[in-house]
N, C-alpha and C positions, 0 to 999 in steps of 0.2 A: 504494500500500500505505500503512495506518496501523498504530498500537502504540494495544494499548488493556492499560489498567496500575490498579492500586489506588496510591491513594494519601493513606491517611487520617490522615497527621499533614504539617503545613506543614516539618519538620526532615527526613522521608526522603530519606535522600541518593540521589538518579536519575539522578547524572552522570554512571555507567558507560553505564548504559543507555540515556539518552540520545546519547550521543557514540556509543554504536553503532548508534540509529535514521538518524543523522546519515549516519553510513556510505555506509547501504546507501541513502538515498536518500527515507527515512523524512521529511513535514514535518511531520505533524499529528499529535501523542498525545494519546488522547481516556481521561482521568482519571475515576476513583471517588473522588469527597472531595474533597481542596484544588489548588489551581491551583499554589499555590507550593510548592516545593522548596528541596533544597540541589542544588544543581548542580557540586558539587567532585568534580573526575576528567572534567567534559565536554570542558576544555581550550577552552571558548569555544563547543560546538558548540550549547547551549543556546539563543545568540541566532538560530540556526537554523531553531530548532523549533517549532511551537506548540504550547500545551498546553492543552485544553478541559476543563476539569473540569465535571462532575457530580455532585448529591449521590447517587443511587441509580444502578446499574450495569443498573438496565432504562431510565432514559433515558439513559442512553449506550449500550445495544445500538441503541436507535431512531436514535440521531443517527446512528450506524454506516451504518444499514440504507438510512434514508432521506434523512437530510442529505449524505452520504460517499456515498451510492448502493452501497456494500461487499457484496459478492455471499453473502461467507459471513463467518463470524470462527474462527478455528482456534487452540485452546488449547495451549500449551507447557508440558509436565508435563515439565522437566528430564531429564537424563540416567540411563540405566539402564545396571546392567551387565549386560553379552552380550543388549542387548534387541533383537536384529537382525532379530527377526521382531512379526507384529502384537499388542499385549499386551491384559489385561483391565486393566478402570480398575477403582479403589479407593479409601478413605482413608486417609490417613497419620496413625497413631495418635498422632504425636508434635503434628503442624502442624495435622491438622484440613484440608489440604487435598488436592485431588485431586490423585493421583500414575496413574502405570503399571504396573502389576503382571503376573507370571509366573501367578498363579490366580487364578480368578475370583474373585467375592466373594456372598453372596448379599442383601448387601445393594438397595435398591431406590432408584437415586441419583437416578433422573427427567431422566434427562438426554437429548439427542438421540442420541447412537450411545454404545455400550459399548463402544469398542475405540480404542485408540491406536495408528499404523501408525509406524516407525522412519522418520527425516527422507528416505533413502534412497532409501524408497517414497512419498515426500508427492504426493499431484496436487492440485494449488489452483488457483483463479481469481484471471489478474490483479490482480483489486480484489478483494483480499482484506481481511482486517486479524487481526493476530496479538494475541493476549491472551497476559500474560507476567505475571512475578510477582516480586518482586526476591528470594526463596527459594525454596527447595522444594517443587515442585509448582503446584498452581495452587485459587485458592480457589474454593470452589464455588459462589459470587455471580457469579463471572465465568465460569465452566465452563458453566453450564446456559443462554447464551446461544452456546452454542459446537458448530457441525456437526460437524466433526473435531478431534480432539486426535492430536499428536507427538510422539515422544520421542527421543531422541539415544542411540544404544546406544554404549558405553563397554568396553574392557576389564577395567576396574576402576577406583575410585573414583569421584566424583561432581565435575561443573563447574557453575562458577556460574553465576547467571543469563545477565551479559553472553555468556558464554562461549556457552552453550547458545544464547540467542538469536542471535548472530553466525552459528551454524552454520546454522540457520536459513534469515535473511534470506540467506546465502551461496549456498544452494540453492534460492531463488525466484528471484538473478540470475540463475541459469544458465539457470532453467525460462523463464523470462519476459524475459530479454536485456534486465533492467537495468544502469546502467553505477555499480559501485562505484567509493568515491573513490580515488585512488593516496594512497600513502602518505609519510611522514614519517618517514622511520628507522625504526622499529618497529611505529608507529602509524598509524591513516589519519589523514589530513589534512585537515584544516576547510574548509572553502569558507567565503568568507564572500560571498556573493552584495550585492549593493541589496535592503535590508531592504524598501524600500517598492515595486518592481518583482516582488517573489517573492508579496509580500501577493497584489499584485492579480491575478496570475497565479493564485496556488492562489484567490482566487474566482473569477475567471472558468472554473477548472476545473471547480469544486466544482457552479457555476452549469450548466454543458454537460449534467456528467453529472446535475444534476437535471431537465433539460429534456431531456435524453434519456430518462431512465425515465419521465417524467410520457409523453411518445409512446408509448413503449411501451405503458403502460395504458389509452392510450387507442383503440390498434390493438386489444390485446386487450380493450377493452368494446366498441368495433363490431363483431370477427368474433362473441362473443356475443349482441348485439343482430339481428346478420345471420342464425345459426342459429337464434336463437326464431321469427323472424318465418317464415324458412321451414319449421320444424318438421322431425319427421322423415318421413322416406319409404323 
């Protein structure tokens, strides 16, 4: 699993988000904008997560689907009061970000889907990427690459981005039987593996996924040639 996020300024504090990512086993964060960021609050987790930056969301999405071989990108839209059912999509007037809402909109958002599902109904592929934002909702340039959207139902108030992200990632760990990090006090413990060993392992994993994807494409091309040769009977 991977993470996609906007980072338009080098001084953005992504510490809490990086710590949450590390706690749930995410090793690569793809950023749109700058690779540098403020790691305040990460408690050392930033040393165990690779941040790969691209100037545009299109380049980032292509890297996620081709190099990381992700099957889909899921957009996190934050928390919604009493949002226990599938909701419509709309634009938040204050932030101009995509949000989940109870009434349908007349706007043509030109997205791959028009709905957001509550986290307890989310069905995802284990090799996916979660698109998140530091604040409420999700920027449209990230949302346009998402095939699904998810929100967190709450009784009242709102949850911040790290809290929402942790809830969704916990749901993923339950569905796909990932292993969460242990706790130290009231926070996730940060594991400090051998950096060189981990980098080599990640490189090999990415290579294996890419080779598998190429093999599947070759098989599809082969069957296409067979059908073209045989023709319709």
